[in-house]
C-alpha positions in Angstrom: -19.2 -70.0 63.2 -15.4 -70.7 64.5 -12.9 -68.2 66.1 -9.3 -68.6 66.0 -7.8 -69.3 69.4 -3.9 -69.9 68.8 -1.2 -70.4 66.9 1.3 -73.5 66.6 4.0 -74.4 64.5 3.3 -75.4 61.2 3.9 -79.5 60.6 4.3 -79.0 56.5 7.7 -80.3 57.1 6.8 -83.3 58.4 4.4 -83.8 55.7 1.7 -87.0 56.3 1.6 -90.0 54.2 -1.3 -90.7 51.9 -4.1 -92.5 53.3 -7.9 -92.7 54.1 -9.5 -90.6 56.9 -13.2 -89.3 57.6 -14.3 -85.9 56.0 -15.7 -83.1 58.1 -17.8 -80.3 55.9 -17.5 -76.9 57.0 -19.6 -73.7 55.5 -18.1 -70.1 54.6 -14.5 -71.2 56.3 -11.1 -72.5 55.1 -8.6 -73.9 58.0 -5.1 -73.6 57.5 -2.3 -75.6 58.4 -1.1 -74.6 61.6 -4.2 -73.2 63.0 -5.9 -74.4 66.1 -9.7 -73.6 65.7 -13.1 -74.8 67.5 -16.0 -75.6 65.2 -19.5 -76.9 66.2 -20.4 -80.1 64.6 -24.5 -80.5 64.6 -25.3 -82.6 61.0 -25.7 -86.2 61.7 -23.4 -87.3 59.0 -20.4 -84.9 60.4 -20.9 -85.9 64.0 -20.8 -89.9 62.7 -17.3 -88.7 61.0 -16.0 -87.4 64.3 -16.9 -90.3 66.5 -15.4 -92.3 63.6 -11.9 -90.3 64.1 -12.0 -90.4 67.5 -12.0 -94.7 67.2 -9.3 -94.3 64.9 -6.1 -92.0 65.0 -7.9 -89.3 65.1 -7.5 -87.5 62.3 -10.2 -85.7 60.3 -9.9 -84.3 56.6 -11.6 -80.7 56.8 -13.2 -79.6 53.9 -15.0 -76.3 52.7 -18.3 -76.7 50.7 -19.0 -75.2 47.0 -22.3 -73.8 47.9 -22.8 -72.7 51.9 -26.5 -73.5 51.4 -26.6 -77.3 51.1 -27.4 -78.2 54.3 -26.1 -82.2 53.3 -23.5 -82.1 51.2 -22.8 -84.8 49.0 -19.5 -85.9 47.1 -20.0 -83.1 44.2 -20.5 -80.6 47.0 -17.1 -80.4 48.5 -13.8 -78.8 47.3 -11.0 -81.2 46.3 -8.0 -79.8 48.3 -8.7 -79.2 52.3 -6.8 -80.0 55.5 -5.9 -82.7 57.4 -6.4 -82.0 61.4 -5.7 -83.9 64.6 -8.8 -83.6 67.0 -7.4 -82.5 70.5 -11.0 -82.2 72.4 -14.7 -82.8 71.9 -17.2 -81.3 74.1 -21.2 -81.9 74.3 -23.1 -79.1 74.1 -26.7 -78.7 75.9 -28.4 -77.7 72.7 -27.5 -81.1 71.0 -24.2 -80.3 69.2 -20.9 -80.9 69.2 -17.9 -78.5 69.9 -14.4 -79.6 68.4 -11.4 -78.2 68.5 -8.9 -79.3 66.0 -5.3 -78.4 64.8 -4.5 -78.0 60.9 -1.7 -80.3 60.2 -1.0 -80.0 56.5 -2.8 -79.2 53.4 -4.2 -82.1 51.4 -5.7 -82.9 48.3 -8.6 -85.2 47.5 -8.2 -88.2 45.2 -11.4 -89.6 45.6 -14.3 -88.9 48.0 -15.8 -92.1 49.4 -19.7 -92.7 51.2 -19.0 -95.7 53.3 -22.0 -97.1 55.7 -23.4 -93.2 55.6 -19.8 -91.8 56.6 -18.3 -89.7 53.8 -14.7 -90.2 53.9 -11.8 -89.1 51.5 -8.4 -91.0 50.1 -6.0 -87.8 50.2 -2.4 -87.3 49.2 -0.1 -84.7 50.3 0.5 -81.1 48.6 4.1 -80.4 49.4 5.4 -76.7 49.0 7.5 -76.0 46.1 10.0 -73.1 46.3 12.5 -71.1 44.5 15.9 -69.5 45.9 15.5 -67.6 48.9 17.0 -64.5 47.5 14.0 -64.4 44.8 11.7 -64.6 47.4 12.7 -62.5 50.1 11.5 -59.4 48.5 8.0 -60.7 48.3 8.1 -61.9 51.8 9.0 -58.4 52.8 6.2 -56.8 50.9 3.8 -59.4 52.6 4.9 -58.6 56.0 4.8 -55.0 55.6 1.1 -54.9 53.9 0.2 -57.3 56.7 1.0 -54.8 59.3 -0.6 -52.3 57.5 -3.7 -54.2 57.3 -3.7 -55.2 61.1 -3.4 -51.4 62.1 -6.3 -50.8 60.0 -8.4 -53.6 61.3 -6.6 -55.1 64.3 -6.7 -58.9 64.9 -3.7 -59.5 66.3 -1.6 -58.4 69.5 1.3 -56.4 68.7 3.7 -59.2 70.3 2.1 -62.0 68.1 2.7 -59.3 64.8 6.6 -59.9 66.0 6.9 -63.4 66.2 5.0 -63.5 62.9 7.8 -61.1 61.5 10.4 -63.2 62.6 9.2 -66.3 61.1 11.4 -67.8 58.4 9.4 -70.8 56.9 7.5 -69.1 53.8 5.0 -71.8 53.6 3.8 -71.6 57.7 3.8 -67.3 57.2 1.2 -68.2 54.1 -0.7 -70.1 56.3 -0.7 -67.8 59.3 -1.4 -64.7 57.1 -3.9 -66.1 54.9 -5.9 -67.7 57.9 -6.2 -63.9 59.1 -7.4 -62.0 55.8 -10.9 -61.1 55.6 -11.3 -62.8 52.2 -14.1 -64.2 50.3 -14.0 -68.3 50.4 -13.1 -68.5 47.1 -9.8 -66.5 47.5 -9.0 -68.3 50.7 -9.4 -71.7 49.2 -7.8 -70.9 46.2 -4.8 -69.7 48.7 -4.8 -73.1 50.1 -4.7 -74.8 46.9 -1.5 -73.5 45.5 1.4 -74.8 45.7 4.4 -72.9 44.2 5.4 -70.6 47.0 5.9 -67.7 45.0 2.6 -67.7 43.5 1.1 -68.1 47.0 2.7 -64.9 47.9 1.4 -62.7 44.7 -1.8 -64.1 45.7 -1.7 -62.9 49.3 -0.3 -59.9 48.7 -3.2 -59.0 46.2 -5.9 -60.1 49.0 -4.2 -57.9 50.9 -3.8 -54.9 48.9 -7.7 -55.2 48.0 -8.6 -55.9 51.9 -6.4 -52.2 52.5 -8.5 -50.4 49.9 -11.5 -51.4 51.3 -10.8 -50.8 54.7 -9.0 -47.1 53.8 -12.4 -46.6 52.0 -14.1 -47.1 55.3 -12.7 -45.7 57.3 -12.6 -42.6 55.2 -16.4 -43.0 54.8 -16.2 -42.8 58.9 -13.9 -39.8 59.3 -16.3 -38.1 57.3 -19.4 -38.8 59.6 -17.5 -38.5 62.4 -16.7 -35.2 61.3 -20.4 -34.0 60.7 -21.1 -35.7 64.1 -18.9 -33.8 66.1 -20.2 -30.4 64.5 -23.6 -31.4 65.9 -22.1 -32.3 69.4 -20.5 -29.0 69.2 -23.9 -27.0 68.4 -25.8 -29.5 71.2 -22.4 -28.1 73.5 -22.8 -24.5 72.4 -26.7 -24.6 73.0 -26.6 -26.4 76.1 -23.7 -23.3 77.6 -26.6 -21.0 76.1 -29.2 -22.7 78.2 -27.1 -22.3 81.3 -26.5 -18.8 80.8 -30.1 -17.8 79.8 -31.0 -19.9 83.1 -28.9 -17.7 85.3 -30.3 -14.5 83.6 -34.0 -15.9 84.3 -34.7 -16.5 80.3 -34.8 -20.6 80.6 -37.9 -20.6 79.6 -37.8 -18.4 76.5 -34.1 -20.1 75.1 -35.2 -23.8 75.5 -38.4 -22.7 73.5 -36.0 -21.1 70.6 -33.8 -24.0 70.8 -36.6 -26.9 70.4 -37.9 -24.8 67.3 -34.7 -24.8 65.7 -34.0 -28.3 66.5 -37.2 -29.2 64.9 -36.7 -26.9 61.8 -33.5 -28.6 61.2 -34.8 -32.3 61.6 -37.6 -31.4 59.2 -37.7 -32.1 55.5 -39.2 -28.6 54.4 -38.4 -27.0 51.5 -35.8 -24.0 51.5 -37.6 -21.5 51.4 -40.1 -22.7 54.1 -36.9 -23.2 56.6 -35.4 -19.7 55.5 -38.6 -18.2 56.6 -39.1 -20.5 60.2 -35.0 -19.4 60.6 -36.1 -15.6 60.4 -39.1 -16.3 62.4 -37.0 -17.8 65.3 -35.0 -14.9 64.9 -37.5 -12.6 65.6 -39.0 -14.9 68.3 -35.6 -14.2 69.9 -36.0 -10.4 70.1 -39.0 -10.4 71.2 -40.2 -10.1 74.9 -42.0 -13.4 76.0 -45.1 -12.1 76.9 -45.5 -9.8 73.8 -48.5 -10.8 71.4 -46.7 -10.4 68.4 -44.2 -13.9 70.2 -47.4 -15.6 70.5 -48.5 -15.1 66.8 -44.9 -16.1 65.5 -45.2 -19.3 67.9 -48.2 -20.0 66.4 -47.1 -19.7 63.1 -44.1 -22.0 63.7 -45.7 -24.6 65.2 -48.4 -24.7 62.0 -45.4 -24.6 60.0 -44.0 -27.5 61.4 -46.9 -29.4 61.9 -47.1 -29.5 58.1 -46.5 -33.2 56.8 -43.0 -31.7 54.7 -41.9 -34.9 52.8 -44.0 -37.2 54.6 -46.0 -39.8 52.6 -47.4 -43.2 53.1 -46.5 -46.1 51.0 -49.4 -46.6 48.1 -51.1 -49.9 47.9 -50.6 -50.5 43.6 -52.4 -54.3 43.9 -55.1 -53.9 42.1 -56.7 -57.0 43.1 -56.2 -55.8 47.0 -57.9 -52.8 46.0 -60.9 -54.5 44.3 -61.4 -56.3 46.9 -61.4 -53.9 49.7 -64.0 -51.8 46.9 -66.6 -54.4 46.7 -66.1 -55.3 50.3 -67.4 -51.6 51.4 -70.0 -51.4 48.6 -72.2 -52.9 46.8 -72.9 -52.6 42.9 -71.2 -49.3 41.8 -69.2 -51.2 38.9 -68.4 -48.2 36.7 -67.4 -46.2 40.2 -65.3 -49.1 41.0 -63.6 -49.7 37.5 -62.5 -46.1 37.4 -60.5 -46.0 40.7 -58.5 -49.1 39.7 -57.7 -47.6 36.2 -56.5 -44.9 38.7 -54.4 -47.5 40.3 -53.4 -49.1 36.9 -52.2 -45.3 35.6 -50.8 -44.6 38.8 -48.5 -48.1 38.5 -46.9 -47.9 35.2 -47.2 -43.9 35.1 -45.5 -43.5 38.6 -44.5 -39.6 39.3 -45.4 -38.3 35.8 -49.3 -38.8 36.4 -50.8 -35.6 37.6 -53.3 -35.6 40.5 -57.0 -36.3 39.4 -59.6 -34.6 40.7 -63.0 -37.0 40.7 -66.3 -35.8 41.4 -69.4 -37.8 42.8 -72.7 -36.8 41.6 -75.8 -38.1 43.0 -78.8 -37.8 45.4 -78.5 -38.1 49.3 -77.4 -41.7 50.4 -76.1 -43.6 47.7 -72.8 -43.6 49.5 -70.4 -41.0 47.8 -69.3 -39.9 51.3 -68.1 -43.6 52.5 -67.2 -44.4 49.0 -64.0 -41.7 49.2 -63.0 -43.6 52.6 -63.3 -46.9 51.0 -61.0 -45.5 48.1 -58.3 -44.4 50.5 -58.5 -48.0 52.2 -57.8 -49.3 48.9 -54.8 -47.3 48.2 -53.2 -47.5 51.6 -53.5 -43.3 52.0 -54.9 -41.5 54.9 -58.0 -40.2 54.7 -59.9 -36.7 55.8 -63.3 -35.0 55.0 -63.8 -31.2 54.3 -67.2 -30.0 54.5 -68.1 -27.2 52.1 -71.8 -26.6 53.0 -72.3 -23.1 53.1 -68.8 -22.2 53.3 -68.8 -18.1 52.0 -65.4 -17.4 53.1 -62.6 -17.4 50.7 -60.4 -17.4 53.8 -61.8 -20.8 54.7 -60.1 -22.0 51.5 -56.7 -20.0 51.7 -56.4 -18.8 55.4 -56.2 -15.9 56.7 -53.6 -13.3 57.0 -51.1 -13.1 60.0 -52.4 -9.3 60.4 -56.0 -10.8 61.8 -56.1 -11.8 65.7 -57.1 -15.2 65.8 -55.8 -16.1 61.9 -55.5 -19.3 61.0 -54.5 -21.5 57.8 -57.2 -22.6 55.5 -59.2 -25.8 55.6 -57.0 -27.6 52.8 -53.4 -27.2 55.2 -55.5 -27.7 58.3 -56.3 -31.2 57.2 -53.1 -32.1 55.6 -51.7 -31.2 59.2 -54.1 -33.4 60.7 -53.6 -36.3 58.2 -49.7 -36.2 58.6 -49.0 -37.2 55.4 -48.3 -35.4 52.0 -50.2 -37.6 49.9 -53.5 -38.3 51.7 -57.0 -38.5 49.8 -59.0 -35.4 50.7 -62.6 -35.5 50.3 -64.2 -32.3 49.5 -68.2 -32.9 50.4 -70.9 -30.9 49.3 -68.9 -28.9 47.1 -72.4 -27.8 45.0 -73.2 -26.0 48.4 -70.5 -23.4 48.2 -71.8 -19.7 48.4 -70.1 -16.4 47.9 -70.8 -12.8 49.6 -68.7 -9.7 50.3 -66.1 -12.1 51.5 -64.7 -13.7 48.3 -66.0 -16.7 46.5 -64.5 -20.0 47.7 -64.9 -21.6 44.3 -62.7 -19.2 42.4 -60.1 -19.9 45.5 -60.7 -24.1 45.2 -59.4 -23.4 41.4 -56.1 -23.2 42.3 -56.0 -26.3 44.5 -57.8 -28.7 42.2 -56.0 -27.2 39.2 -53.3 -30.0 38.5 -51.4 -27.7 37.0 -50.9 -25.3 39.5 -51.6 -26.9 42.9 -47.9 -28.2 43.1 -47.4 -24.6 44.8 -50.3 -24.0 45.9 -49.8 -20.9 48.7 -52.1 -20.3 51.6 -52.1 -16.9 53.0 -51.3 -17.7 56.3 -48.3 -19.5 55.7 -46.7 -17.5 52.9 -44.9 -20.7 51.7 -45.6 -22.5 48.7 -46.7 -26.7 50.2 -46.8 -29.4 46.9 -50.5 -30.6 46.8 -50.0 -32.8 43.6 -49.7 -35.6 45.1 -52.8 -35.4 46.9 -56.2 -37.5 45.3 -58.8 -34.8 45.4 -62.5 -36.1 45.5 -65.5 -33.9 45.4 -69.3 -34.9 45.9 -72.0 -33.0 45.2 -75.7 -33.6 44.5 -76.2 -31.5 41.6 -73.6 -29.9 39.1 -75.6 -27.1 37.5 -74.7 -24.7 40.9 -71.0 -25.8 40.5 -69.1 -22.9 38.8 -68.3 -23.7 35.2 -64.2 -23.2 35.6 -64.5 -25.8 38.7 -66.2 -28.0 37.3 -64.1 -28.4 34.1 -61.1 -29.1 36.4 -63.1 -32.2 37.7 -64.1 -36.0 36.2 -67.5 -36.1 36.8 -68.9 -39.8 38.0 -72.3 -40.0 38.5 -74.0 -42.4 40.9 -77.5 -43.1 40.2 -80.1 -44.1 42.8 -80.6 -48.1 44.0 -83.1 -50.2 42.5 -85.3 -52.1 45.2 -82.8 -55.8 44.6 -79.7 -53.5 45.3 -81.5 -51.8 48.3 -82.6 -55.4 49.6 -78.2 -56.6 49.0 -77.2 -53.5 51.1 -79.6 -53.9 54.0 -78.4 -57.6 54.5 -75.1 -57.2 53.7 -74.1 -53.6 55.4 -77.2 -52.3 57.1 -78.5 -55.2 59.1 -75.1 -56.0 60.9 -74.1 -52.7 61.4 -77.1 -51.7 63.4 -77.6 -55.1 65.1 -73.6 -54.2 66.7 -74.5 -50.4 67.1 -77.9 -51.1 69.5 -75.9 -53.5 71.4 -77.7 -56.6 69.6 -76.0 -60.1 68.3 -76.6 -62.0 65.0 -77.9 -64.8 67.2 -80.8 -62.7 69.3 -82.8 -61.3 66.4 -83.5 -62.4 63.0 -84.8 -60.1 60.3 -85.5 -61.9 57.4 -85.6 -60.7 53.7 -89.3 -60.7 53.1 -89.2 -58.3 55.7 -86.2 -56.1 54.4 -88.6 -55.8 51.2 -91.5 -54.8 53.0 -90.0 -51.9 54.4 -88.4 -50.9 50.9 -91.5 -51.1 49.1 -93.7 -49.6 51.5 -91.9 -47.3 54.1 -89.3 -45.7 52.2 -89.1 -44.1 48.5 -85.9 -42.8 48.2 -83.2 -42.7 45.9 -80.6 -43.6 48.5 -81.0 -45.7 52.1 -80.9 -43.5 54.7 -85.0 -44.2 55.2 -84.0 -47.4 55.1 -81.5 -47.3 57.3 -83.5 -45.6 60.0 -86.5 -47.9 59.5 -84.5 -50.6 60.2 -82.8 -49.0 63.6 -86.4 -48.3 64.4 -86.9 -51.9 64.5 -83.9 -52.7 66.2 -84.4 -50.2 69.0 -87.7 -51.6 69.7 -86.4 -55.3 69.8 -83.6 -53.9 72.6 -85.8 -52.2 74.8 -87.9 -55.5 74.5 -84.5 -57.5 75.8 -83.9 -55.3 78.1 -87.1 -55.0 79.7 -87.8 -58.7 79.7 -84.1 -59.4 81.6 -85.2 -56.6 84.4 -88.9 -58.6 85.3 -86.2 -62.2 84.8 -88.5 -63.5 82.0 -86.3 -63.9 79.1 -87.8 -64.1 75.7 -87.4 -66.6 73.5 -84.2 -66.1 71.2 -83.7 -65.3 68.9 -86.4 -62.5 68.3 -88.1 -63.3 64.9 -89.3 -59.8 62.9 -92.1 -60.7 60.6 -94.1 -59.0 58.2 -97.2 -58.5 59.9 -95.1 -57.0 62.8 -93.8 -54.3 61.3 -96.9 -52.6 61.5 -95.9 -52.2 65.9 -93.0 -51.6 65.1 -92.9 -48.7 62.1 -96.9 -47.7 62.3 -98.9 -48.2 59.2 -97.3 -47.6 56.0 -96.7 -44.1 54.7 -96.3 -44.7 50.9 -99.2 -45.6 48.8 -99.2 -46.0 45.8 -103.0 -44.8 44.7 -101.2 -41.8 43.5 -100.2 -43.4 40.5 -103.6 -44.4 38.1 -104.5 -47.9 37.6 -107.5 -47.2 35.2 -107.7 -45.0 32.4 -108.6 -41.9 33.7 -109.3 -38.3 32.1 -107.1 -35.6 32.7 -104.7 -37.5 34.6 -101.2 -38.1 33.6 -97.8 -39.6 35.4 -95.0 -37.2 34.8 -91.2 -37.6 35.8 -89.5 -35.1 37.3 -85.7 -35.1 38.6 -84.6 -33.3 42.2 -81.6 -33.1 44.3 -82.4 -36.3 46.0 -83.1 -38.3 42.9 -86.0 -38.6 40.5 -89.5 -38.6 41.4 -93.2 -39.3 40.4 -95.7 -36.5 39.8 -99.1 -36.7 38.9 -100.3 -33.8 36.9 -104.4 -33.2 36.6 -106.3 -31.2 34.2 -110.0 -30.2 34.0 -112.3 -27.8 32.1 -115.1 -25.7 33.4 -117.2 -22.9 32.2 -115.3 -19.6 32.0 -113.2 -17.1 29.8 -110.9 -18.9 28.5 -107.9 -18.6 31.5 -105.6 -20.7 32.1 -105.3 -22.0 35.8 -102.3 -23.2 37.3 -101.6 -24.4 40.9 -99.5 -26.7 42.7 -96.6 -24.2 43.7 -95.2 -24.6 40.1 -92.1 -22.4 38.9 -92.1 -19.5 36.1 -90.5 -22.2 33.9 -93.1 -24.6 34.4 -95.6 -22.1 33.9 -94.4 -20.7 30.6 -94.3 -24.8 29.7 -98.1 -25.2 30.5 -98.8 -21.9 28.4 -96.9 -23.2 25.4 -98.9 -26.1 25.8 -102.3 -24.7 25.6 -100.8 -22.6 22.4 -99.9 -25.7 20.7 -103.4 -27.1 21.4 -105.2 -24.7 20.2 -103.2 -23.9 16.6 -103.4 -27.8 15.8 -107.0 -28.0 17.0 -108.0 -29.3 13.5 -105.8 -31.7 13.2 -106.2 -33.2 16.9 -109.9 -33.5 16.5 -110.9 -30.5 18.5 -111.5 -28.0 16.2 -115.2 -27.2 17.4 -113.8 -26.5 20.8 -114.7 -23.1 22.0 -111.2 -22.2 24.0 -113.0 -18.4 24.9 -115.7 -19.8 26.9 -113.8 -22.5 28.6 -111.1 -21.8 31.5 -108.5 -25.1 31.8 -106.9 -25.6 35.6 -104.0 -27.6 35.7 -103.0 -28.7 39.3 -99.9 -31.0 40.2 -100.4 -32.7 44.1 -98.2 -32.0 46.8 -98.4 -28.0 46.5 -96.2 -27.2 49.6 -93.4 -28.4 47.2 -92.0 -26.3 44.8 -91.8 -27.8 41.5 -90.2 -26.1 38.5 -88.3 -27.3 35.0 -89.3 -27.9 31.5 -89.5 -31.1 31.3 -93.1 -31.6 31.9 -94.5 -29.9 29.0 -95.5 -32.8 26.9 -97.1 -34.4 30.3 -99.0 -30.9 30.7 -100.0 -31.7 26.7 -101.4 -34.6 27.0 -103.5 -33.6 30.3 -104.7 -30.8 28.5 -106.1 -32.8 25.3 -107.2 -35.5 27.6 -109.6 -32.8 29.2 -110.4 -31.2 26.4 -111.3 -34.4 24.1 -112.4 -36.4 26.7 -110.0 -39.0 25.4 -108.7 -40.7 28.5 -105.5 -41.7 29.5 -103.6 -45.2 29.2 -102.3 -46.4 32.4 -98.8 -47.6 33.2 -97.3 -44.7 31.6 -95.3 -41.9 32.4 -93.6 -39.1 30.3 -91.2 -36.4 30.2 -89.7 -33.8 27.8 -89.8 -30.4 26.5 -92.5 -29.1 24.4 -91.9 -26.4 21.6 -94.8 -24.1 19.9 -94.2 -26.2 17.1 -94.7 -29.7 18.5 -91.3 -30.6 18.7 -90.4 -33.0 21.8 -86.7 -31.4 23.0 -84.6 -33.5 25.4 -84.6 -33.3 29.1 -82.2 -33.9 32.0 -82.1 -36.5 34.8 -83.0 -39.4 32.6 -81.5 -42.1 34.5 -83.1 -40.8 37.7 -86.6 -40.2 36.2 -86.4 -43.7 35.3 -85.6 -45.1 38.5 -88.0 -43.6 39.6 -90.3 -45.0 37.4 -89.6 -48.1 38.4 -89.8 -47.4 42.0 -93.4 -46.9 41.6 -94.7 -49.8 39.8 -94.3 -47.8 35.8 -92.8 -49.4 33.3 -93.9 -47.8 30.0 -91.8 -44.7 29.2 -92.2 -42.3 26.3 -89.1 -40.0 26.3 -87.6 -37.1 23.7 -86.1 -39.1 21.0 -82.7 -36.9 21.2 -82.5 -38.9 25.1 -82.4 -42.5 23.8 -78.4 -42.3 23.9 -79.1 -41.6 27.7 -81.1 -44.8 28.1 -78.3 -46.6 26.3 -75.8 -45.5 28.9 -77.9 -46.7 31.6 -77.2 -50.6 32.5 -79.3 -53.3 31.4 -80.4 -54.0 35.1 -81.5 -50.7 35.6 -84.3 -51.4 32.8 -84.8 -54.5 32.7 -88.3 -55.3 31.8 -89.3 -51.6 30.8 -90.8 -50.5 27.5 -89.5 -47.0 26.1 -90.9 -45.0 23.5 -89.0 -42.0 21.6 -91.0 -39.0 20.0 -89.7 -36.5 17.9 -93.4 -34.7 17.8 -95.8 -33.9 20.4 -98.4 -36.0 18.1 -96.5 -39.1 18.5 -96.9 -38.8 22.7 -100.5 -37.9 22.5 -101.1 -41.1 20.2 -98.8 -43.3 22.8 -100.3 -41.8 26.0 -104.3 -41.3 25.0 -107.0 -43.6 24.2 -108.0 -43.5 20.7 -111.2 -41.3 20.3 -114.5 -43.1 20.5 -117.3 -43.3 17.8 -119.1 -40.0 17.4 -121.7 -40.1 19.3 -126.0 -38.5 18.8 -126.2 -35.3 19.5 -126.5 -34.3 23.1 -128.6 -31.8 25.1 -127.5 -28.6 26.5 -127.4 -30.1 29.7 -124.7 -32.6 29.1 -122.7 -30.1 26.8 -122.2 -28.3 30.0 -121.4 -30.7 32.1 -118.5 -32.2 29.8 -117.0 -28.3 29.3 -117.2 -28.2 33.1 -114.8 -32.1 33.3 -117.8 -33.7 35.3 -116.9 -37.7 34.2 
């Protein structure tokens, strides 16, 4: 703002008379009489005031603003006491402002402010000093001078020769003005000093201001001395290390000495725990006693590098804005409302609970291609955390999790510690991919080693075998992915919150393809949106006729194949100087040229009533699927033939179905059927694919009864459920995936065990819209729903017709 450049004799003795003059408002400063000071004037009203003063007697009244933030002060924004000044010099500055040199004459009190022709003026009256006897004021004078000398010693502002002249001043008013102008007090305190007329009160206030400033300056000097002592110690250590480096250089040990110094400096600057710091210093001391070419020295160096590369106390600032996180999740993934809500709930709890919240372990379970891994990356983006991926598929060695002991050659920390070092943060998102694919052998059980990693009560002191010091994993957000949960050990599964990710409906696949897959695929193949047009009907056709899966990987491959062929066409046309007309449009009829004939057919699902052919629903690691279960009868010895690569559990379900039908022959209307002279053959197509599980029990019972009784199976109906010998329908798993599989194949009528009703109620309505569900507790109910009613009794058939019926000939 302004700099004091000179001290002149006080002119309070020649007090000006009452009068009117222009007003010059100033911010964050108080001008005292007897002081020459430069001011920078830039506000239009202030410039007009200066011009008015120059045209008259070069007198201007300088008053401080009560609020420094006011840009254009009015009458009520100025103090009532200020300083009448002479304008000594006016200089125009190239930036448009005006530099004015003023000299304080006397303090004046404003009787009235006026705004005349947009020029602020003030009617001012003098403020003469009121003095007591000199003998009474002399002690005050000496104490003020002593304090000011101490103040100037702590924060030099005035040269010694000027201080000597101030000490000889006899005019107490001039002394107060000069010292008051050099004290770094608040604006309100300096204004209060200016407004006092009683000399004794002014000296008292000035002494208090000096005492407060001296206390503050002494405290600052004390802090500086402490800091300087620490810095001096560090400098001393630096000089000693430099001397040691020179000595080691003379001895031919420069490289080894520099290495130890570098390690010591990194340890000192690291935020590692005290235990880790002590361990590092011991290892540095060991390294100093070793030969640089010793194999053990290489092991110590590697250990120190890993220990110092760990992100001790380094963390990224977490995003707590739920709206921003929701926007990122919606941007990267379509649908998945339940999963997104869970992440937003995590953010909300984290925001309210803070550090009291323990690290959460989330497990995404679902078929391949539904976006489990990419969802973990989006969660990291929404939380503003770093993301690392650990693939656990096929891991059989416990040391992959806990690390190797340093006694082994080529030992390394475990994957968790390695990924933390790579992330450079102690609060990243770590995705443990394919946790259901963990194995175990003679080298240990990695799943058991993960218990400490994923347990919020233990991972605060996780100790890797290689580092041998605890590292806090409680701030890490662990996300695991799996296709199934039954292969995850129960203690490990108990520490995770399982969030199922179902397969996608055809409508969801269409949205994912148009929003995410097509733009990405075009960019990866060097194509622009203006060059290629893939309309919605084409994508629908690809979904319906070329892919039938729970995820979208097959759809991604099919669309990539189309993009490759278009890219080739464009390149070849450019080489031949025969450019194609843009944009290149893909039509439904062109898909045969791009992808070949459709590879999926709906002919396998019966469209008309058939005998002995029932649609069943199955669960696989890739999602739900539809099975056709065929049954025929033939002349034989009462044997049951099972084909189609069926597992032991599925074969037992078939035998249980036959036993139930034989025991209830009379109730089912097949009491006259000769079971001992007929063989029953059950076959499940796609024999190269292994099949197992109890959920096909009621399906096989329905197929066998249809083949034996001749009653045809109603088309458009599918079923799943386990059968008991007493005719009960028992609940099964994978209901969500089975329903989606039936919907993909156009089957909208499903028979389910009554105990699975709650599973259907938990499924969002968009997955079950337009579908019909029947629930059964007894097998008789399933048979009634799945089979047409028996026809009327026909006349007695001849022997040939009976034989044909037994052999299943329709």
